[in-house]
C-alpha positions as MATLAB code, in Angstrom:
seq = 'XXXXXXXXXXXXXXXXXXXXXXXXXXXXXXXXXXXXXXXXXXXXXXXXXXXXXXXXXXXXXXXXXXXXXXXXXXXXXXXXXXXXXXXXXXXXXXXXXXXXXXXXXXXXXXXXXXXXXXXXXXXXXXXXXXXXXXXXXXXXXXXXXXXXXXXXXXXXXXXXXXXXXXXXXXXXXXXXXXXXXXXXXXXXXXXXXXXXXXXXXXXXXXXXXXXXXXXXXXXXXXXXXXXXXXXXXXXXXXXXXXXXXXXXXXXXXXXXXXXXXXXXXXXXXXXXXXXXXXXXXXXX';
ca = [
       0.000    0.000    0.000;
       1.520    3.311   -1.083;
       1.544    6.035    1.578;
       0.348    9.473    0.563;
       1.451   13.087    0.879;
      -0.783   16.134    1.149;
       0.049   19.411   -0.555;
      -0.833   22.787    1.015;
      -3.965   23.091   -1.149;
      -5.244   19.769    0.203;
      -4.359   17.696   -2.874;
      -3.410   14.177   -1.791;
      -1.069   12.087   -3.950;
       0.742    8.745   -3.575;
       4.138    9.143   -1.919;
       5.790    7.077   -4.645;
       6.040    8.743   -8.040;
       8.103    8.473  -11.214;
      11.199   10.421  -12.208;
      12.287   10.886  -15.816;
      15.862   12.203  -15.753;
      17.593   10.932  -18.970;
      14.400    9.336  -20.280;
      13.920   10.189  -23.941;
      17.642   10.533  -24.633;
      17.979    7.297  -26.631;
      15.581    6.563  -29.498;
      16.125    2.818  -29.089;
      14.779    2.879  -25.530;
      11.786    5.104  -26.223;
       9.124    2.394  -26.438;
      10.209    0.647  -23.239;
      10.447    3.961  -21.372;
       6.918    4.909  -22.421;
       5.697    1.442  -21.467;
       7.332    1.843  -18.062;
       5.565    5.151  -17.346;
       2.224    3.751  -18.482;
       2.701    0.698  -16.272;
       3.431    3.019  -13.357;
       0.052    4.651  -13.906;
      -1.570    1.220  -14.066;
       0.044    0.420  -10.708;
      -1.350    3.599   -9.135;
       1.717    5.857   -9.244;
       0.221    9.174  -10.287;
       3.097   11.642   -9.946;
       5.371   12.055  -12.978;
       8.263   14.492  -12.656;
      10.198   15.987  -15.561;
      11.951   19.258  -16.485;
      12.611   21.464  -19.466;
      16.343   20.823  -18.926;
      16.088   17.031  -19.236;
      17.367   16.210  -22.689;
      16.628   19.794  -23.795;
      12.912   18.968  -23.801;
      13.121   15.337  -24.930;
      11.946   14.046  -21.562;
       8.892   16.311  -21.611;
       8.008   15.102  -25.110;
       8.323   11.463  -24.028;
       6.141   12.096  -20.983;
       3.588   13.811  -23.205;
       3.429   10.738  -25.403;
       3.193    8.385  -22.406;
       0.265   10.237  -20.824;
      -1.671   10.915  -24.033;
      -5.276    9.948  -23.373;
      -4.552    9.537  -19.639;
      -3.878   13.119  -18.554;
      -6.482   13.076  -15.787;
      -4.719   10.122  -14.126;
      -1.488   12.097  -13.748;
      -0.184   14.626  -11.237;
       2.236   16.278  -13.650;
       5.347   18.095  -12.463;
       7.913   19.977  -14.523;
      10.669   22.457  -13.778;
      12.015   25.702  -15.233;
      15.698   26.586  -15.388;
      16.671   29.522  -13.159;
      18.098   31.394  -16.140;
      14.581   31.383  -17.637;
      12.749   32.345  -14.453;
      12.279   36.055  -15.167;
       8.814   37.575  -15.382;
       8.664   37.197  -19.172;
      10.716   34.002  -19.238;
       8.416   32.093  -16.907;
       5.404   32.714  -19.139;
       7.302   31.811  -22.311;
       8.994   28.688  -21.005;
       5.957   27.324  -19.195;
       3.980   27.503  -22.411;
       6.812   25.765  -24.269;
       6.774   22.961  -21.677;
       3.011   22.634  -22.042;
       3.369   22.240  -25.814;
       5.984   19.509  -25.405;
       3.853   17.757  -22.785;
       0.735   17.987  -24.942;
      -1.398   19.486  -22.188;
      -2.950   22.793  -21.191;
      -1.742   22.695  -17.578;
       0.792   21.222  -15.197;
      -0.156   20.394  -11.648;
       3.112   21.565  -10.094;
       5.738   23.900  -11.579;
       9.140   24.106   -9.906;
      12.115   26.472  -10.038;
      14.886   23.951  -10.784;
      17.412   25.663   -8.523;
      18.057   29.157   -7.287;
      19.624   31.525   -9.807;
      20.207   35.217  -10.389;
      16.610   36.288  -10.961;
      15.126   37.792   -7.764;
      12.817   35.351   -6.037;
      10.107   38.020   -5.840;
      10.037   38.268   -9.637;
       9.858   34.504  -10.159;
       7.144   34.101   -7.523;
       5.095   36.887   -9.081;
       5.332   35.155  -12.471;
       4.421   31.776  -10.948;
       1.378   33.305   -9.269;
       0.253   34.770  -12.596;
       0.498   31.311  -14.183;
      -1.616   29.948  -11.363;
      -4.269   32.652  -11.787;
      -4.318   31.970  -15.523;
      -4.887   28.245  -14.921;
      -1.657   27.092  -16.572;
      -0.340   25.565  -13.327;
      -2.095   24.185  -10.293;
       0.644   25.027   -7.804;
       4.306   26.007   -7.752;
       7.370   25.100   -5.755;
      11.136   24.990   -5.744;
      13.966   22.499   -6.119;
      17.381   22.289   -4.462;
      16.490   24.908   -1.820;
      18.200   24.684    1.558;
      16.870   26.129    4.824;
      18.320   29.591    4.170;
      16.799   29.639    0.695;
      13.388   28.815    2.163;
      13.817   31.675    4.618;
      14.587   34.007    1.714;
      11.516   32.695   -0.102;
       9.391   33.556    2.917;
      10.909   37.054    3.020;
       9.989   37.376   -0.657;
       6.348   37.176    0.410;
       5.846   33.564   -0.626;
       5.203   32.033    2.791;
       2.400   29.499    2.510;
       2.387   29.512   -1.301;
       5.281   27.119   -1.992;
       3.890   23.602   -2.400;
       7.036   21.485   -2.732;
      10.810   21.411   -2.440;
      12.504   18.787   -4.614;
      15.871   17.757   -3.178;
      18.469   15.017   -3.349;
      17.625   12.555   -0.594;
      18.714    8.957   -0.207;
      20.624    6.815    2.241;
      23.918    8.134    0.871;
      22.711   11.759    1.092;
      21.222   12.016    4.571;
      22.367   15.573    5.326;
      18.871   16.991    4.837;
      17.700   15.099    7.932;
      19.584   17.530   10.153;
      17.239   20.468    9.512;
      15.817   20.684    5.982;
      13.173   17.950    6.195;
      11.782   19.537    9.334;
      11.955   23.026    7.780;
       9.819   21.770    4.886;
       7.331   20.120    7.247;
       7.050   23.277    9.359;
       5.948   25.161    6.265;
       3.643   22.315    5.083;
       5.912   21.912    2.043;
       6.049   18.446    0.483;
       9.623   17.187    0.132;
      10.183   15.483   -3.229;
      13.167   13.117   -3.005;
      15.032   12.757   -6.274;
      17.572    9.958   -6.851;
      16.255    8.086   -3.784;
      18.218    4.975   -4.795;
      21.559    6.746   -4.709;
      24.153    7.148   -7.420;
      26.190    4.602   -9.342;
      25.002    1.487   -7.533;
      27.460    1.727   -4.610;
      24.675    2.291   -2.104;
      22.786   -0.798   -3.221;
      25.845   -2.969   -2.567;
      25.865   -2.063    1.120;
      25.808   -5.320    3.146;
      23.258   -3.918    5.593;
      20.715   -3.504    2.811;
      21.344   -7.041    1.592;
      20.841   -8.406    5.101;
      17.590   -6.481    5.605;
      16.313   -7.475    2.160;
      16.831  -11.098    3.148;
      14.288  -10.653    5.962;
      11.496   -9.258    3.789;
       9.261  -10.306    0.910;
       7.087   -8.423   -1.560;
       4.395   -9.592   -3.947;
       7.206  -10.082   -6.489;
       9.192  -12.380   -4.205;
      12.209  -11.763   -1.949;
      12.923   -8.084   -1.359;
      15.930   -6.444   -3.008;
      18.416   -3.948   -1.541;
      16.953   -1.308   -3.894;
      13.487   -1.881   -2.480;
      14.830   -1.540    1.064;
      16.561    1.737    0.169;
      13.384    3.075   -1.407;
      11.171    1.917    1.461;
      13.558    3.720    3.828;
      12.907    7.037    2.034;
       9.166    6.396    1.819;
       8.920    5.878    5.583;
       9.392    9.626    6.149;
       6.140   11.600    6.558;
       5.651   14.310    3.975;
       8.229   12.845    1.564;
       7.381   11.920   -2.037;
      10.039    9.766   -3.738;
      10.490    9.930   -7.517;
      12.820    7.114   -8.616;
      13.405    6.603  -12.323;
      12.566    3.315  -14.053;
      13.500    2.928  -17.711;
      11.797   -0.459  -18.113;
       8.730   -2.316  -16.921;
      10.608   -4.778  -14.680;
      12.302   -1.905  -12.849;
       8.957   -0.089  -12.516;
       7.361   -3.183  -10.972;
      10.257   -3.475   -8.521;
       9.942    0.192   -7.521;
       6.180   -0.083   -7.022;
       6.530   -3.213   -4.882;
       8.929   -1.361   -2.564;
       5.881    0.439   -1.174;
       4.778   -2.888    0.330;
       7.781   -3.042    2.656;
       7.422   -1.977    6.265;
      10.861   -1.671    7.822;
      11.095   -2.688   11.471;
      12.727   -0.743   14.270;
      15.526   -3.314   14.126;
      15.983   -2.644   10.403;
      16.153    1.117   10.927;
      18.622    0.797   13.796;
      20.871   -1.427   11.667;
      20.809    1.132    8.860;
      21.663    3.962   11.251;
      24.653    2.031   12.582;
      25.992    1.349    9.085;
      24.992    4.622    7.411;
      24.722    7.145   10.255;
      22.412   10.178   10.169;
      24.034   13.645   10.216;
      25.151   15.139   13.518;
      25.762   18.645   12.178;
      24.639   20.901    9.372;
      25.686   19.594    5.945;
      25.574   21.771    2.798;
      22.729   20.695    0.539;
      24.001   18.211   -2.065;
      22.838   18.545   -5.646;
      23.331   16.583   -8.842;
];
């Protein structure tokens, strides 16, 4: 059973979604990537995250093809580059994303990271998009605690719906203060790359041992499912792992079945300790 997260406007979505970084980059994988996203919808994963930066728009086009005829099943998220986040740029680039996605609206529109455009200007442009019905809500990505404070000073307190950040067992720094800062503001934390980078995390012996104690509807649990279930256990966190094929999508979806025990969590903390001091926000 997939947990859920609630956005500030009351919208409730499954806490396990689908990321699309690098999807659409290889023509030979296009059909299996589209099939994977469609299977995710079949399995009840409604959130699909993309960005104008991913493949210079190729990811958005692939997502648009995958959701054609199924738009109402999807909570659609895309992101704008900070260099495009001026008053005029937001309007232009949002409309370009909508054309690539084949839709008249996105449910959540994020500033990909903080750039040189004043936050007040970007927020004003986001609010105009919302009034015009082009977006349902807006948020940010790769914002640390100080950035959220600046956002509040820019008059956006209570309006930011989400903060998409790097969060996995090998990037636990956000547990020191950022996760709680998001919760305090009723901001949903979107965890990108929740399975870590390069496969090193998934070779950790502690994950293999814990996986050996659990089963899913697909059979014995895998270290990847344990790592994903660990992220999903956090209240207010929406994980968006990527799956480029249907087998990987099924494995990700089945991770939501795992309930890690107190013993499991203690073993993870001993092997991969939580932060004891402030850590600069990691970003990839």
